[in-house]
PAMAR-569582 format. One record per residue (C-alpha): residue number from 1; chain; z, x, y. Coordinates in steps of 0.2 Angstrom, whole numbers, plus 5000, padded with zeros to 4 digits. Layout:
<atoms>
> NUM  A  Z  X  Y
...
</atoms>
This chain:
<atoms>
> 1  A  5338  5470  5521
> 2  A  5321  5476  5527
> 3  A  5308  5462  5527
> 4  A  5290  5466  5532
> 5  A  5272  5464  5526
> 6  A  5266  5477  5513
> 7  A  5252  5482  5524
> 8  A  5265  5485  5539
> 9  A  5275  5496  5527
> 10  A  5259  5506  5524
> 11  A  5255  5507  5542
> 12  A  5273  5514  5546
> 13  A  5270  5527  5533
> 14  A  5253  5531  5539
> 15  A  5247  5527  5521
> 16  A  5234  5518  5511
> 17  A  5237  5502  5502
> 18  A  5227  5500  5486
> 19  A  5226  5488  5472
> 20  A  5218  5471  5469
> 21  A  5233  5461  5476
> 22  A  5237  5454  5493
> 23  A  5244  5467  5505
> 24  A  5248  5453  5517
> 25  A  5263  5448  5506
> 26  A  5281  5452  5512
> 27  A  5293  5465  5504
> 28  A  5311  5460  5505
> 29  A  5322  5475  5502
> 30  A  5319  5491  5492
> 31  A  5324  5497  5475
> 32  A  5325  5515  5468
> 33  A  5330  5509  5451
> 34  A  5319  5498  5440
> 35  A  5334  5491  5431
> 36  A  5341  5483  5447
> 37  A  5325  5477  5455
> 38  A  5326  5460  5464
> 39  A  5311  5448  5467
> 40  A  5301  5454  5482
> 41  A  5307  5472  5482
> 42  A  5297  5487  5486
> 43  A  5300  5499  5472
> 44  A  5301  5517  5477
> 45  A  5299  5529  5462
> 46  A  5309  5545  5463
> 47  A  5304  5560  5454
> 48  A  5320  5569  5449
> 49  A  5326  5584  5438
> 50  A  5326  5574  5422
> 51  A  5316  5558  5425
> 52  A  5302  5552  5435
> 53  A  5302  5534  5443
> 54  A  5284  5533  5442
> 55  A  5286  5530  5423
> 56  A  5296  5514  5426
> 57  A  5285  5505  5438
> 58  A  5279  5493  5424
> 59  A  5298  5488  5422
> 60  A  5300  5486  5441
> 61  A  5285  5474  5441
> 62  A  5293  5464  5427
> 63  A  5309  5463  5437
> 64  A  5299  5455  5452
> 65  A  5294  5470  5463
> 66  A  5281  5465  5476
> 67  A  5274  5482  5478
> 68  A  5277  5500  5474
> 69  A  5275  5517  5483
> 70  A  5266  5530  5473
> 71  A  5264  5549  5475
> 72  A  5246  5553  5478
> 73  A  5247  5567  5465
> 74  A  5253  5556  5451
> 75  A  5239  5550  5440
> 76  A  5235  5532  5435
> 77  A  5243  5521  5448
> 78  A  5246  5503  5442
> 79  A  5232  5490  5446
> 80  A  5242  5474  5445
> 81  A  5253  5477  5460
> 82  A  5250  5482  5478
> 83  A  5252  5501  5478
> 84  A  5256  5512  5494
> 85  A  5249  5529  5491
> 86  A  5260  5543  5500
> 87  A  5262  5561  5499
> 88  A  5281  5561  5495
> 89  A  5290  5545  5490
> 90  A  5307  5552  5495
> 91  A  5301  5556  5513
> 92  A  5293  5539  5514
> 93  A  5309  5531  5509
> 94  A  5317  5541  5523
> 95  A  5304  5537  5536
> 96  A  5304  5518  5532
> 97  A  5323  5519  5534
> 98  A  5322  5527  5551
> 99  A  5310  5514  5557
> 100  A  5322  5500  5551
> 101  A  5337  5508  5558
> 102  A  5329  5508  5575
> 103  A  5326  5489  5574
> 104  A  5345  5485  5570
> 105  A  5357  5481  5584
> 106  A  5372  5485  5574
> 107  A  5385  5498  5579
> 108  A  5384  5512  5567
> 109  A  5399  5523  5561
> 110  A  5394  5539  5552
> 111  A  5408  5548  5541
> 112  A  5408  5565  5533
> 113  A  5421  5577  5526
> 114  A  5426  5587  5511
> 115  A  5439  5575  5506
> 116  A  5443  5557  5512
> 117  A  5426  5551  5518
> 118  A  5425  5537  5505
> 119  A  5442  5531  5508
> 120  A  5440  5532  5527
> 121  A  5423  5522  5525
> 122  A  5432  5508  5515
> 123  A  5447  5507  5528
> 124  A  5435  5507  5543
> 125  A  5424  5494  5535
> 126  A  5439  5483  5531
> 127  A  5446  5484  5549
> 128  A  5429  5481  5557
> 129  A  5425  5466  5546
> 130  A  5439  5457  5555
> 131  A  5428  5454  5570
> 132  A  5410  5460  5565
> 133  A  5398  5456  5551
> 134  A  5401  5473  5543
> 135  A  5392  5482  5529
> 136  A  5395  5499  5521
> 137  A  5389  5512  5510
> 138  A  5391  5506  5492
> 139  A  5397  5518  5479
> 140  A  5392  5536  5482
> 141  A  5375  5533  5490
> 142  A  5378  5546  5503
> 143  A  5364  5558  5500
> 144  A  5347  5561  5507
> 145  A  5341  5547  5495
> 146  A  5357  5536  5496
> 147  A  5358  5535  5515
> 148  A  5341  5529  5518
> 149  A  5342  5517  5504
> 150  A  5359  5510  5511
> 151  A  5350  5508  5528
> 152  A  5336  5498  5521
> 153  A  5349  5487  5512
> 154  A  5357  5482  5528
> 155  A  5355  5464  5534
> 156  A  5345  5461  5550
> 157  A  5360  5452  5558
> 158  A  5373  5466  5553
> 159  A  5384  5470  5567
> 160  A  5393  5485  5561
> 161  A  5387  5498  5548
> 162  A  5399  5511  5540
> 163  A  5388  5525  5533
> 164  A  5395  5539  5522
> 165  A  5386  5556  5523
> 166  A  5388  5569  5509
> 167  A  5383  5587  5509
> 168  A  5378  5599  5496
> 169  A  5367  5610  5506
> 170  A  5364  5617  5523
> 171  A  5355  5606  5535
> 172  A  5359  5590  5526
> 173  A  5372  5583  5538
> 174  A  5360  5587  5553
> 175  A  5346  5577  5544
> 176  A  5357  5562  5539
> 177  A  5365  5560  5556
> 178  A  5348  5560  5565
> 179  A  5343  5546  5553
> 180  A  5359  5536  5555
> 181  A  5361  5539  5574
> 182  A  5379  5534  5574
> 183  A  5389  5527  5589
> 184  A  5404  5535  5581
> 185  A  5404  5550  5570
> 186  A  5419  5556  5560
> 187  A  5425  5572  5551
> 188  A  5439  5568  5539
> 189  A  5442  5586  5533
> 190  A  5434  5603  5529
> 191  A  5438  5611  5512
> 192  A  5431  5622  5499
> 193  A  5419  5609  5491
> 194  A  5401  5614  5486
> 195  A  5406  5632  5491
> 196  A  5393  5638  5478
> 197  A  5380  5633  5491
> 198  A  5388  5641  5506
> 199  A  5394  5658  5510
> 200  A  5411  5653  5517
> 201  A  5422  5639  5522
> 202  A  5417  5643  5540
> 203  A  5399  5639  5536
> 204  A  5405  5623  5528
> 205  A  5414  5618  5545
> 206  A  5398  5622  5555
> 207  A  5388  5611  5544
> 208  A  5400  5596  5545
> 209  A  5402  5598  5564
> 210  A  5383  5595  5565
> 211  A  5387  5576  5563
> 212  A  5389  5577  5582
> 213  A  5370  5581  5584
> 214  A  5365  5563  5580
> 215  A  5379  5554  5589
> 216  A  5371  5543  5602
> 217  A  5374  5546  5621
> 218  A  5391  5539  5626
> 219  A  5396  5539  5608
> 220  A  5413  5546  5602
> 221  A  5416  5561  5590
> 222  A  5432  5559  5580
> 223  A  5439  5573  5569
> 224  A  5455  5579  5561
> 225  A  5464  5588  5575
> 226  A  5477  5597  5564
> 227  A  5464  5608  5556
> 228  A  5462  5624  5567
> 229  A  5446  5628  5559
> 230  A  5438  5611  5563
> 231  A  5445  5612  5581
> 232  A  5438  5630  5584
> 233  A  5421  5625  5576
> 234  A  5420  5610  5588
> 235  A  5425  5621  5603
> 236  A  5412  5634  5598
> 237  A  5398  5621  5595
> 238  A  5385  5615  5608
> 239  A  5390  5596  5608
> 240  A  5382  5585  5621
> 241  A  5393  5582  5637
> 242  A  5389  5563  5635
> 243  A  5399  5562  5619
> 244  A  5418  5560  5620
> 245  A  5430  5568  5608
> 246  A  5445  5561  5600
> 247  A  5457  5568  5587
> 248  A  5469  5562  5574
> 249  A  5483  5570  5564
> 250  A  5501  5573  5563
> 251  A  5503  5584  5578
> 252  A  5507  5577  5595
> 253  A  5492  5585  5604
> 254  A  5480  5573  5595
> 255  A  5473  5558  5603
> 256  A  5482  5548  5589
> 257  A  5496  5555  5579
> 258  A  5507  5550  5565
> 259  A  5525  5546  5569
> 260  A  5533  5540  5553
> 261  A  5527  5537  5535
> 262  A  5534  5530  5519
> 263  A  5526  5523  5503
> 264  A  5529  5516  5486
> 265  A  5517  5510  5473
> 266  A  5513  5494  5483
> 267  A  5506  5505  5497
> 268  A  5510  5514  5513
> 269  A  5519  5510  5529
> 270  A  5517  5520  5544
> 271  A  5518  5521  5563
> 272  A  5507  5530  5575
> 273  A  5508  5535  5594
> 274  A  5499  5520  5600
> 275  A  5514  5509  5601
> 276  A  5504  5493  5603
> 277  A  5500  5494  5585
> 278  A  5518  5493  5579
> 279  A  5522  5496  5561
> 280  A  5506  5497  5550
> 281  A  5504  5493  5531
> 282  A  5490  5497  5520
> 283  A  5488  5494  5501
> 284  A  5482  5512  5497
> 285  A  5492  5527  5491
> 286  A  5496  5544  5499
> 287  A  5500  5551  5516
> 288  A  5482  5557  5517
> 289  A  5477  5538  5518
> 290  A  5488  5536  5534
> 291  A  5477  5550  5541
> 292  A  5461  5542  5535
> 293  A  5468  5525  5543
> 294  A  5470  5534  5559
> 295  A  5452  5539  5560
> 296  A  5447  5521  5556
> 297  A  5460  5515  5570
> 298  A  5452  5526  5583
> 299  A  5435  5519  5578
> 300  A  5441  5501  5579
> 301  A  5448  5504  5596
> 302  A  5432  5512  5602
> 303  A  5423  5496  5597
> 304  A  5436  5485  5607
> 305  A  5446  5478  5593
> 306  A  5464  5471  5595
> 307  A  5480  5477  5587
> 308  A  5482  5461  5576
> 309  A  5464  5464  5569
> 310  A  5468  5482  5565
> 311  A  5484  5477  5556
> 312  A  5475  5463  5546
> 313  A  5461  5475  5541
> 314  A  5473  5487  5534
> 315  A  5480  5474  5522
> 316  A  5463  5469  5515
> 317  A  5455  5486  5510
> 318  A  5441  5484  5497
> 319  A  5443  5501  5489
> 320  A  5429  5510  5480
> 321  A  5433  5513  5462
> 322  A  5440  5528  5452
> 323  A  5452  5533  5466
> 324  A  5471  5531  5463
> 325  A  5469  5516  5451
> 326  A  5485  5511  5443
> 327  A  5482  5505  5425
> 328  A  5496  5498  5414
> 329  A  5494  5499  5395
> 330  A  5510  5494  5386
> 331  A  5524  5506  5392
> 332  A  5511  5519  5398
> 333  A  5506  5519  5417
> 334  A  5490  5528  5420
> 335  A  5485  5535  5438
> 336  A  5466  5535  5436
> 337  A  5459  5547  5450
> 338  A  5444  5554  5443
> 339  A  5430  5552  5456
> 340  A  5431  5570  5460
> 341  A  5442  5586  5459
> 342  A  5446  5600  5471
> 343  A  5463  5609  5475
> 344  A  5466  5597  5490
> 345  A  5463  5581  5481
> 346  A  5473  5587  5466
> 347  A  5488  5590  5476
> 348  A  5486  5573  5485
> 349  A  5485  5565  5468
> 350  A  5501  5574  5462
> 351  A  5510  5568  5477
> 352  A  5506  5550  5473
> 353  A  5510  5553  5454
> 354  A  5528  5558  5460
> 355  A  5530  5539  5464
> 356  A  5528  5534  5446
> 357  A  5545  5534  5437
> 358  A  5544  5537  5418
> 359  A  5553  5546  5405
> 360  A  5538  5558  5402
> 361  A  5525  5564  5414
> 362  A  5508  5570  5408
> 363  A  5495  5578  5419
> 364  A  5477  5578  5413
> 365  A  5465  5590  5423
> 366  A  5447  5594  5420
> 367  A  5435  5607  5427
> 368  A  5433  5608  5445
> 369  A  5414  5612  5448
> 370  A  5405  5622  5462
> 371  A  5416  5637  5465
> 372  A  5405  5651  5458
> 373  A  5414  5668  5456
> 374  A  5429  5660  5464
> 375  A  5431  5648  5450
> 376  A  5443  5657  5438
> 377  A  5455  5661  5453
> 378  A  5454  5643  5460
> 379  A  5458  5635  5443
> 380  A  5472  5648  5440
> 381  A  5479  5644  5457
> 382  A  5480  5625  5454
> 383  A  5489  5628  5437
> 384  A  5501  5640  5446
> 385  A  5505  5627  5460
> 386  A  5510  5614  5447
> 387  A  5527  5622  5448
> 388  A  5531  5612  5463
> 389  A  5529  5595  5454
> 390  A  5539  5586  5441
> 391  A  5527  5588  5425
> 392  A  5532  5588  5407
> 393  A  5515  5591  5400
> 394  A  5498  5598  5405
> 395  A  5482  5593  5396
> 396  A  5466  5602  5402
> 397  A  5448  5598  5398
> 398  A  5434  5611  5399
> 399  A  5431  5629  5399
> 400  A  5436  5632  5418
> 401  A  5451  5621  5416
> 402  A  5458  5634  5403
> 403  A  5462  5645  5418
> 404  A  5473  5630  5425
> 405  A  5482  5631  5408
> 406  A  5484  5650  5410
> 407  A  5491  5648  5428
> 408  A  5503  5635  5422
> 409  A  5509  5645  5407
> 410  A  5513  5660  5418
> 411  A  5521  5652  5433
> 412  A  5529  5635  5428
> 413  A  5542  5628  5416
> 414  A  5530  5615  5410
> 415  A  5536  5612  5392
> 416  A  5520  5608  5383
> 417  A  5502  5614  5388
> 418  A  5487  5608  5378
> 419  A  5469  5613  5380
> 420  A  5454  5603  5375
> 421  A  5435  5607  5376
> 422  A  5430  5588  5378
> 423  A  5437  5572  5385
> 424  A  5435  5564  5368
> 425  A  5447  5577  5360
> 426  A  5459  5574  5374
> 427  A  5458  5555  5373
> 428  A  5462  5556  5354
> 429  A  5477  5567  5358
> 430  A  5483  5555  5372
> 431  A  5482  5540  5360
> 432  A  5500  5543  5354
> 433  A  5507  5540  5371
> 434  A  5502  5522  5373
> 435  A  5518  5515  5367
> 436  A  5529  5527  5375
> 437  A  5538  5526  5392
> 438  A  5527  5538  5401
> 439  A  5514  5541  5415
> 440  A  5498  5550  5414
> 441  A  5488  5557  5429
> 442  A  5469  5559  5425
> 443  A  5459  5570  5437
> 444  A  5443  5579  5436
> 445  A  5426  5582  5443
> 446  A  5414  5567  5444
> 447  A  5402  5576  5432
> 448  A  5415  5575  5418
> 449  A  5417  5556  5419
> 450  A  5435  5556  5414
> 451  A  5436  5538  5417
> 452  A  5431  5537  5399
> 453  A  5449  5542  5395
> 454  A  5458  5527  5402
> 455  A  5444  5515  5397
> 456  A  5445  5521  5379
> 457  A  5464  5520  5378
> 458  A  5463  5503  5385
> 459  A  5450  5497  5372
> 460  A  5460  5505  5358
> 461  A  5475  5495  5363
> 462  A  5466  5479  5365
> 463  A  5458  5480  5348
</atoms>
């Protein structure tokens, strides 16, 4: 993590350091949450939609913060701690991270995509860690605040950093990639995610491809080659000649392509076109994870890793939570996949759900957010497409998800369809299945926090 004198941080930010305390002291790392401050941290208060971090500086001091940033337009800065006065604490967080990034000697991998970026991050980090001291984005810190926070949290002796980049608005990927300056940039996929902020999926693709803008000279740009939209967008974009392009997918024209695939609940087994790798195993679920693994393999090979290191890394993936978690409660098996929801990720979850054998199969789907005027049609289409899966019961949660129920009623043979307004109501209903031989898939947008369902059902059973 960053370690510099308080006054040096002020100089980097072209800011004034005030207060009656010693600005020659060192800061060790940063915090943007007063509840998780460590001794010596620089506290960076963020002003958001519902809360203002400036209100929690006293708590940060109690937690051991050595100094704090402070927006100049905020009244009454604290007097018992060194204060660095800045115009904008978010921009200062970003500027400080840019300075620190340029001091690090690590190889950087930047990953974006509508689906698959977090899993690809986890897989890539696992493989690289077999040779390098590797750190990665933790949780969902992939925004204009989360990425600089992640950069500032990297150790000085980090050798490989795997950084996830999210996107909710135009220009965000371009900004983040110039901040990260990746040696390897990856696009896992392009889909109708955050379409409410973009006029078309073509515009989403253009924004994703901007990750190439920040890739270092002689770096490599890796992307999902099966997708003609991505290919066409890359071909029509101005990408530096010094950047090499590599692709992965199922089709033989890709740099690395999938040759065979099988899976069970213990994980996936697959082979790829690089015969030196042999048969590969990974303790993740779904064919899409083989594709994500291929992006990670190309990255590892780019950084000079050997086949045995790659094979071992695939067996030791430290997975980010709420994605395809298998939870057993008595006779009931829950597939907890509620980190996010869109048509592509729902279909991937349903394919994994097919692997679970039980007498009754129940699918719980919540609202998908961010589709504007397309929302009703998108939800209806998801319900309609359930006809291709083996489902006994559909439970929907939320107002938009009612259109999933409508699509299912009009186009499938699902015998029981229940609609609920809240996750609490749905959980109460699902309680009766805890002692039955059944399986339950739970899937919904992050905003809904549907992990509540599995946690509550588990608590009820334990008590």
